C-alpha positions as CSV (number, residue, x, y, z in Angstrom):
1,M,-11.6,-8.0,2.4
2,P,-13.7,-5.1,3.6
3,D,-12.2,-1.8,4.5
4,A,-10.9,-1.5,8.1
5,G,-13.2,0.2,10.6
6,A,-11.9,2.6,13.2
7,V,-10.6,-0.1,15.5
8,E,-8.8,-2.1,12.7
9,R,-7.4,1.0,11.2
10,R,-5.8,2.1,14.4
11,E,-3.6,-1.0,14.6
12,P,-1.4,-0.4,11.6
13,V,-1.3,3.3,12.3
14,E,-0.1,2.7,15.8
15,G,2.3,0.0,14.5
16,L,3.9,2.6,12.2
17,R,4.3,5.0,15.1
18,A,5.7,2.3,17.4
19,L,8.2,1.4,14.7
20,A,9.3,5.1,14.4
21,R,9.7,5.4,18.2
22,F,11.6,2.1,18.3
23,L,14.1,3.3,15.6
24,E,14.4,6.7,17.2
25,A,15.1,5.3,20.6
26,D,18.2,3.4,19.5
27,P,20.1,5.2,16.7
28,R,22.6,2.3,16.6
29,L,19.9,0.0,15.0
30,P,20.7,-0.3,11.3
31,V,18.4,1.0,8.7
32,G,19.7,0.3,5.2
33,R,20.1,3.1,2.6
34,T,17.5,1.4,0.5
35,A,15.1,0.5,3.3
36,R,11.4,1.1,2.4
37,V,8.2,0.9,4.3
38,E,4.9,0.6,2.5
39,L,1.3,0.3,3.6
40,S,-0.9,-1.0,0.8
41,Y,-4.7,-1.0,0.4
42,F,-6.2,-3.4,-2.1
43,P,-9.8,-2.4,-3.1
44,E,-12.4,-5.0,-3.5
45,G,-14.5,-5.8,-6.6
46,C,-14.1,-6.5,-10.2
47,D,-11.2,-5.1,-12.2
48,G,-13.1,-2.0,-13.3
49,R,-14.3,-1.2,-9.8
50,Q,-10.8,-1.6,-8.4
51,E,-9.3,0.7,-11.0
52,D,-12.0,3.2,-10.3
53,E,-11.1,3.1,-6.6
54,V,-7.4,3.6,-7.4
55,D,-8.3,6.6,-9.6
56,R,-10.6,8.0,-6.9
57,W,-8.0,7.8,-4.2
58,A,-5.3,9.2,-6.5
59,R,-7.5,12.3,-7.0
60,R,-8.0,12.6,-3.3
61,M,-4.3,12.3,-2.5
62,G,-3.2,14.5,-5.4
63,T,-1.1,11.7,-6.9
64,P,-1.0,10.1,-10.4
65,A,-2.5,6.7,-11.0
66,G,-0.9,4.3,-13.5
67,W,0.2,0.9,-14.4
68,E,3.2,-0.6,-12.6
69,G,3.7,-3.8,-14.5
70,A,0.4,-5.7,-14.2
71,L,-0.8,-3.6,-11.3
72,F,-2.8,-0.4,-11.4
73,V,-1.4,1.8,-8.6
74,T,-1.3,5.2,-6.9
75,E,0.9,6.1,-4.0
76,K,1.8,8.9,-1.7
77,R,5.4,8.9,-0.8
78,F,7.0,10.4,2.3
79,G,10.7,9.8,1.6
80,R,11.1,6.1,1.6
81,V,7.7,5.5,3.2
82,A,4.6,5.1,1.1
83,Y,0.9,4.7,1.2
84,R,-0.3,2.7,-1.8
85,V,-3.7,1.9,-3.3
86,V,-3.2,-1.2,-5.6
87,S,-5.5,-2.9,-8.0
88,I,-4.5,-6.4,-8.9
89,P,-6.4,-7.4,-12.0
90,R,-8.0,-10.8,-11.9
91,A,-5.8,-12.2,-14.6
92,A,-2.6,-11.0,-12.9
93,G,-3.8,-12.5,-9.6
94,E,-4.6,-15.8,-11.2
95,R,-1.1,-15.9,-12.8
96,E,0.5,-15.2,-9.4
97,R,-1.5,-17.9,-7.6
98,S,-0.7,-20.5,-10.3
99,A,3.0,-19.7,-9.9
100,G,2.8,-20.4,-6.1
101,W,2.3,-16.8,-4.8
């Protein structure tokens, strides 16, 4: 899937802001101690290109890149909220699909 353009990018950003406003407006709404919010980006291309993209964004965000199980990942955390760039190697994706993912 291609990267989002300005219009498509605005939707998840506004959604995150709306979620924050919603939770702030009613402090009685439960948020668990282990609640997490993650926005993930999955680069296109072959395994090598995806890993290069993870490395490139890791450098830009000033975060380390590394293997998280079968995934090559970098993330920028803001408490329990994170922006992640994730490479799913072809073999790992095929295993997941065959398992009913």
